[in-house]
N, C-alpha and C positions, 0 to 999 in steps of 0.2 A: 504494500500500500504506500502511495506517495505521501510523504510527510509535508504538510503545509508549513510555510514560514509563519511563526507566531507573530501576531499583531502587536502593536504597542500596548503597554499596560497588561501584558500577558507574560507570566513567568512559569517556566517548567523547572521544578526543583532539580538541583544538580544530580541527586541520586536517581531520579526518574529519567532525566535526560541521558545519563550514562547507560541505564538499562535499555532504553530505547535504541541508543546508538549501537549497542552490542547485540541487538535483536533478542534480548532476554524477555521473558514473560512479564507483562505489566497489567494490573487491573485497576481501572478507575473506580472511584467511589463518590457518590453524591453527598451533599452536606445539609440538605433541608431536613433530613432525619435528625441532624444535630441541632439545628436552629429552630425547627418548628415541629418535628415529629415526636420527640421524646422529652420528658421532664428532666431537669437537673437532679442528681448527677448522672442519671442513666445515659444521658446523651453523650457525655465525654467517655464514659466507660465503654459504651457500645462502639464509639469511633475507634478506640484503642483495640478493642476485641476484634473488630473486623480487620483492621490492619494486621494484627498478629496472626489471625487465621490465614490471611493471604500469604504472609511471610512463611508460615509453617507449611503452606502448600507449594512453596517453591517459586513464588512470584513476588513482584514488587508492588506494594499498594501505592495508589496515587489519589488521595482525597482532594477533591476540587472545592474551592471556596473563594470568596471575594473579601479582601481585607483592605479597607481604606482606598477603595478604587482600584486595587490590583487583583487581577484574576490569577490565582495560584493553582497550579496543577502539581500536587504533592505537598500538602501542608505539613510542616514539621510539628513537633509536640507543642511548642509555645504557640504556634498559630492555631492549632486545633483547640487549645485551651481558650485562646482569645475569642475564637468563633463561638465556642460552647457557652461562654459567659457574656457574650455581647448583649447589651441592654435592649436594643430595638433592632435586631437584624432584619434585613429585607429577605423576602423570598424571591430568588433571582432565576427567572426562566430565560429562554434565549432572547426574548424581546427586551429584557431588563438590563442587559450588560452595558449598553451605551449610557443610560442614565446613571447606573451605579458607578461606572468609571468616571464620568464627568463630575459627579457629585461626591466622589471619594467615599462611597458608602461601603458598608460591611453587610454580608449576607450569605446565606446558604444557597447552593445551586440545586435546582430541581433536576428531574431526569432529563428534560429538554435542554436545560442549561449545561448540564454535565456532559451530555452527548456532544454538544457543539464544542466544548472545551477539549474533551477527550479526542475527538476527531482532529481538531487543529493541532493537538500535541502529537498525534500519530499513535494513540493508544487504541487497540482493537477489541478490548474486552472490558465490560463495565458491569459491576454488580450493584443491585439495588434491592429494595424490599418488594414493592409493587409499582407498576407503571400507572400513570393517570389514563383516563379514557373518556368515554361518553357518560355524563352524569345521568342519574335516573330522573332528576328534576332540577332545573329545567333541561330538557333533552338537547337544547342548542348549546349547552355548556359543555364544550369538548376540550379536553386538555391539549395543550401545546405539545405534550409528549408524543402524541400520535403523528403529526406531520414531521416532528423531529426524527422519529424512527424511520420515516420515509426518506429522509435526506442524508442520514449519516451512516456509513457502512461500518457498524460496530456490533459485536455480539453483546446483547444485553441479557443478563441473567437475573431473573426475578421469580417471585411466587405468583405470577399472573398479574392481573390488574387489581387495584384495591377493591375490596369486597363491597364498599359503599357505592360502587359504580354499576352501570347497566352492562353486565358482562357479555351478553349476546351481541348487543350493539357495538361494544368495543371490539369484539372479534371480527365483526363484519367490517368495521372501519379499518382494521389491520389488513384485511384482505384487499380492501379498496386501495390502500397505500402500498400494496405488494410487499408486505413484511412477512416473511415466513415465520410461523409460530411452531416451535419445536418442543414437544413435551420431553423432558429429561427423565428417562426411565418411567414414563407414564404416558397413557393415551388420553388422559382427562385433563382439562384445563383447570388448574387449581384456583380456588377462590380466596387467595391470600391467607387468611387465618385457617382455612379448611382445605383438606386434601381433595375434596370433591366439589363439583359445581353442577354436574349433570351435562356439561358441555365437553365435547371431544376436541382434542387438538388436531389440526390438519396433518401434522407430521410428528414423529417421535424419534428419539435417538437413545441408544443403549449406553453410550460411553462419551467421554470428553473428546476422544479422537474422532468419533462419528460426527459430533457437533462441528468440530474444526473442519472436517471434510465438506460438510454441508455448506458452511460459510465460504470456504474457498471456491467451491463450485458456483455458488450464488454470485459471488463477486467477479469470478472469471467471465461471467456472461455480460459484464458491464453494469450490473445492477448496483445502485447507490444506496439501497435501503439497508437497514439493520437486520439482523437475525435475532428474533426474540426467543430466548430459551426459558421455558417455564418449569419451575422445580417445585414439587409439593413441599409444604412445610414438614418438618420432622414429625413422625407419628406421636412422639412423646409430648409434643407441645401443641399439636393441631387441635382445633376445636370442631365440634359438630356443626354442620352447615346450618341446621334449623335454629340452633341457639344463637349463632352469630346473626342470622337473618332477622330474628325477632328484635335484637338490640339495634340493628341498623334501621329497621322500620321506625322504631321509637325515636332514634336520633334524627332521622330525616324529618319526622313530623315536628320536632322541636326546632330544627333549623329553619323550616318554613315559617313557623310561628314567629320566630325572632327575626326573620328577614335576612338570614345569613346566606350569602351567595358569593360566587366568584372565588378568588384565591383564599378567602377566609373559610370557605365551606369544608374543604378537606381536613385542615387541622382541627376544626370544631368537631366534625363527625368522628374522626379517629379517636379524639380525646373522650368524647361522650360514649362511644362504643366500649372503650376501655373501662370507663366508670360503670356502665351498665352490666358488664360481664365480670365484675369483681376483679378487674385488671388481668383476667386470663388472656384477653386479646393482646395486652402489652407483652406478656410472657411469650405468646406465640410470635409476635412481631420480632422480638429480640432473637428468638431461636431461628426463625426463618432468614433473618438478615445474615446471621453468622453462617448458616448452612449455604446460603446463596454465595457468600464470599468464598467458601471452601470449593464449591463447584466451579466458580469462575476461575479460581487459581488453577484447577485441573485443566480447564478449557484453554486458558492462556498458555499453559505449558505445552499442550497439544498443538496449539496454533503456531507456537514458536519453533516447533520441530521441523526438520526438513520436509518440504511439501511432498505429498504423494502425487503420482501422475493422475490428472483428472482429464478424462476423455469426454468430449461433448459431441 
């Protein structure tokens, strides 16, 4: 993959730049889970745990974030702590980089924002919790994550789309954007906190090497879209689908009553679902994030291996 020249106000950490120059496995990580997804001190602990998981898997972690108007790919410990403890961090999607840079803002990058930064840095694997998608209400509220997946050739490892979303509509939109959805050792599209959703994945892979081969073949055709790899949450932490759905329905009603929409809706809904499930959803979230990081490290290693012959 051609590595684009980093733009101004964009810094790739030296250890990440070195790994990329040596064609070593690198995994990008988003940071809205740190700034908006988890309470303190769970946010910083989770950031460290995910980086350690990737390191233990033989890859280099590269957490992306924005500090004082500087886009950083590969936050160091001090920078992670600064982001985790920021008083009013912004939620930075792809559209928000310009204002954040010009106004010297600090914030966490969403899936869309991290995809853009990872691609510009030359990183080909990205681990997150769940992608954004088509909201249940209002249905015209569609996450910028979906078009970003269409535009950036990166393998994205997740536990499906966030359960608060319209999952069938999100799968349809992924098809519209020509994003292959690959179930990792599963044929069912996971529902974030739950291993089951009743929806099938269009494709599935049994190993990290098979995922890497799928991505190489996809991009060899000239496709510019991401490859979305969906991983069920660990059985030990996964929640029953019906239990999660009941909590989501109540949270959605409360959000509508309070007039909560747009970028504020996802943090509110995730927090409220956690409260309604006795924080079982928080435990599932932490477990699936670390599991996704481990799978992403395996895929990054497979992708960094000498390429197999692909015949078309």
